[in-house]
N, C-alpha and C positions, 0 to 999 in steps of 0.2 A: 937527196931528198926528195920523199913522195909527201904531196900534201894531200890529207882527207878533209873533206868541209870547209874549214877557213882555216887561219895560222894558230885557233885553238887546237886543232886537230892534224898534230903531224907528228910523224914518227922516223925515225933515224934509219940508216941504211941497213942496220942488224935487225931491230925490233921495236914495236910503237909501243914506247913508253914504258917499256917492260921493268924498268928498275922503279921507275914511281907506282906502278900499278901490281907488281907481283905478288907481294904480300896480302894486297886488298882481293887479288882474284885467288888467290889459296885458298884464304880463310872462307872467301865466299864459295869457291867452288867446296870444299870439305862439308860446310852447314848443309848447302843443297845437296849434296850427296847422301850426308845423311837422312834430310829430308824425305828422298824419293826413294832409297831402300825401305825407312820404314812405312811411307803410303804403298810402296807393292807390297808388302808383309799385309797390312791392314787390307789393300784391295783383295788381295788374293784368300782371305779369312773366308773358309766353305760355311755358309749355316747347314743346319741341322734340319732336313728338308725330308719327309716320308713320303712313299708313295702311298697312295691310299684308293678308297674306292669311293670319296667324296670328291667334291668339285674342287677345282682351281681355287677358287675365292676360300674354300674352306682351309687349304693347304696355306695359301697368301696370309690369313688370319692368324694359323695357328703354328705358323713355321717360324723359325730362329733369326731375328735378325731382316725381317720385312717388313717393319711395321709403316716404314714411311711409303713403300711403294704399295700396301695395303690401303693406307690413307689417299693416296693420290688415287687409285682405282676408283675408292668410293667416291669421292667429292667430283670425280671424272664421271660417275655416273655408271661404271663398268662393271660393277661386282653383281649387281642382278644380272647380266649375260654370263659372267664367269661364273656362276652359280648353278646355270640354267643346267638341269641334266634330263628331265622327262618331259618334253622332247628338248633333246640337245638343241641349244639355240641354233637358228637359219645358216649362222655365219660360223659355227663352228664345227668341228672340236678345233682346239688352240693350239699353239705353242706359244708359251708366255717365257720371255728373257726377264729375269727377274732380278733386279740391281740390288745386293745387298743393301744396310743400312747406310754403313759407312761410304759404299759409294755414292750414295746422295749427297750424306755431309760431306764430303770431299768435294763434290759439284756444288756446294751452297746451298742445299735444300734439305732443310729439317721438317720432322712433323708437325713443328710448332708454325712454317711457315709457308707448309704447302697449301692451306686455305686463301692466303693471300694471292695466288696465281689467279691470271685471267682465266676464265670458265674456258674459253677455246683453246688456247694456248696449253693449258694442263690436257683436255681431251687429245690433243695433237701428242702431247709428249708421250703420254699413256699409250695412246694405240701405237706410238711408235715402236714401244716393246711388244707388241702383238702380232704373229702371223695367223690370220686366219683363215680356216678351211681345212687344217690337216694337223694331227697331234706326230710331229716327228721328232724321232730319237735322233741321237748324234750319228746313228748307223744309216738313218733315214737321209739326212743331210750330207754327208759323206757321198752316197750315190747320186743326189741332185748335184754337189761341187764338183765332182770328178776331178779332183785334183786342183783346182784352179785356187789363186787366192784371189782375196775380195769379192765372191762371188754375190753378186746382185741379187735382193731379193726383197720383194713390194711386201712394205708393212700394212697393217690394217688402216695406218692414218695416212696412205698413200704415199707414203716417202720410202725409198730405198735404204736397207742396211745393208752391210757387205758381211759374210763369213768366208773365215779362213780356216782351215781343218787341216794340221801338219802335226809331225811327229812331236812337238812342242804342246799341242791341245787346241782346243777349240774357240775361236776369237769370232768377236761380233763388231764391227767398227775396232777393231783394235784390241777389244776387251776383252780380259781371259774369262772365260765360262769357267766357273769353279767347283759347280756342282752338277752333272748333268742326268737327264733321262728322270725326272721324278715323276712319275705319273700318276693322274688323276683321272677321275671317270670321263670327263669331257676337254682332257687334253695334257697335254707334257710342260714341264716347268724345266727350265735349264736358268741356275743361279749364274749371276754375272756379277763382275766386278766394277764395271762402271756403268755410268747414267749412258743411254742413248739418246742424244739430243738431234733432234732432225736439225738440217741446213733451215738457216735464215738467210743465205743469199750468196754471192761468190766471196771468194776470199777477203777482197778487198771491202765489201761492203761487212762482211761477217766483224772482221777485225775494227771496223767503225761504230758498228753496232754495240760490240762488246766493251769497248773502251769507258760506255757509261757506266757498266756495273764492276767490270774488271780493270781498274785504275792503272795497274803497271803497263798498259798496253799503249797508254797515250803517247808516249813518243814515239812508237813505230810506226802508228798510224801519223803524227808531224812528219814524221821522214819520208813517208809515202807521201804525202800531200807536198812537203817541199821540192823531193824528188819528179814528182809528176810536173815540174817546169823545167828539166833537163832537157838541152838542145839534142842531145844523142841518144838518149833512152827512155825519154818518156812514153813514146808510142810501144816499145817494146815492154816494158815496165808494167803498162795499162792493161795491154795484151794480155799478159802472164796472168796479171792477179784476177782481171774480170772478163776473161775470157769463156764462153759459154760451151764451146765446143771441142775442147780439150781440158786433161788434167794436168792439177800439177801439185806440190807439195812446198809449203812455206814454213819457215822457222822463224819465228818471229821474235825478237830480242827484245827483253824487257826495257822497263825504264833504267832500273839499275845497270844492265848490261850497257847500254849507253853510257850512263856515269862511269861507269870502271873504264870505258876506253876513252875519255878524254873530258871526265867531268861535265859532260854535256848536260845541256838545259834544253828548254823547246825554245826557249829564246834562241838560242845557238843555233839551233837545227833549222829554225827557221831563215836564219842568215846564211845558211849553211851555201857550198857549192853544189849546186842540185846534180852536175853531172857526175861529179866522185858519191856523191850520195846514192845516186841511182846506181850506179856502178858496183857500190858497197851492197845495196841491197838484194840485187841480182842473184850476187853468190847465194843467196838464202833461199831460193828458189831451184826444185828438182822439178824435172818430168814425173806425171804419173801421181796416183792418190797412194801415198806411201805412209800407212798406219805404223804404230808402234809395235804391231806383232811382225811386220815384215821387217825391223831392222838387223835381228839376226840371222837373217836369211842375205842381208845385203852389207857386206864390210865394206863395199866401196860404191858411191854413185857420184855421178857429176851435176855441177848445178848448170845453169843456165847459160849458155856461152852469149856474151856480149856483141852487140852488132858490129862493135869497132874492133874485133877480134878476129881474126880467122883461122877459127879452130872448129873443128865439129861439135865440142862440149866446153863446159866450163872449167871451174875449179873442181880439184878433188874434195870429196867431203867422205871422209872415214867413220864408219858405226862400230860400234864395241858393245857387246849386253854383257861383259866379263863380271862386271861391280855395277850393276846399274845399265840402264842405256846412257851412251854419250854418243857425241857428234865431235868431229875437228877437222877445218878445214886445210888447206896446203897451205894458207899463208898465213898460220898459225902454229905455235907449239903448244898451246893449252887444249885442251879436252873441255866440252861445252856441256852442262847437266840439261836433261828436260826437265821441266819445271810444270808443265801441262802438256799432256799428248790429246790426239784424236777429235781435234774440233773439225767437225765437218761442216764443210762447205758446198754449195751447188756445184764445183769445178774444182774441189781437191779437199784436202786438209790442212789443219794447222798446227805447228807444235812450239808452245812457248821456249825458249832457250835461255839461259842463266849468262850467254855471253854473244857479243857480235862475232860474227864468220867473217874472216878478213880474205879477201882473194889474193891469189899468188902473184897474180900479174898487176903493175903499176896501175894505179887508178887515180 
């Protein structure tokens, strides 16, 4: 018998509470899968943008499905710059990565709420979608990237975004470019399926900040805080999630993922065995900045090896993109869906997942 967290969190020799949660997991998985597939279809909706002899600002204003971006650029005071033709602004020409309206709405940003953004935050958000100094088409980016994945490019906000161009398409921070090379007189527009949000801190700081607006992350933050008291793993976990010199990817289970595991509550987490909890959370960490656009190329990755196990790597994590992106750990027989992807941090990236990933080795 292996114990997890405390007496509430235990699983027998074959499967962790499989009989009691199988039906629950199945229906949650099915619902999540339908949601993800639907979101993916919506996110890849291609706006109808037409190349023109007019300015970028003109294209944004008259293009289909770009009303929220147009409003954001207007409130940020950037439309006059993007409208400048004669002479072209000193900072121009420009390459604009333009999220469609559904991308903003999926990120919780609406035309009616864009005006509530603090001015400095909105300016940074909008500038993060701009590359200043050159109008780059996809072929130009291909020459720059040279086949690399997640090639870093400095945006007009001073933050880096990351480009990948492969046989499946063109991606920015893992977000699919739905329409390429829309030519304006003062630049190029690349329509985008997701909003680019600049990082607000390391992985832990990002999760801690997000829980204020995304309450589905409250349990995982509570788990990380409790795990920080571990005698065996606290230093390792803190180094992985707060390290500024290395890159990691964290798969963050939602509140419901913890509930499915053992009817967990914040109180139960706060009194859980910190060593067991830390061991569990380490299974959710892999090395490198892995965006959703990297999943199809990675059928297998390994989580970080806990310091108490004499192995070069941790548990196997299997990826598949046959019907939506899913992940499965070697310690579990069920696949896990991605509920939100590509949350950028200064030291990596975060993905919200629908289930807890169990380690193969006892914990």
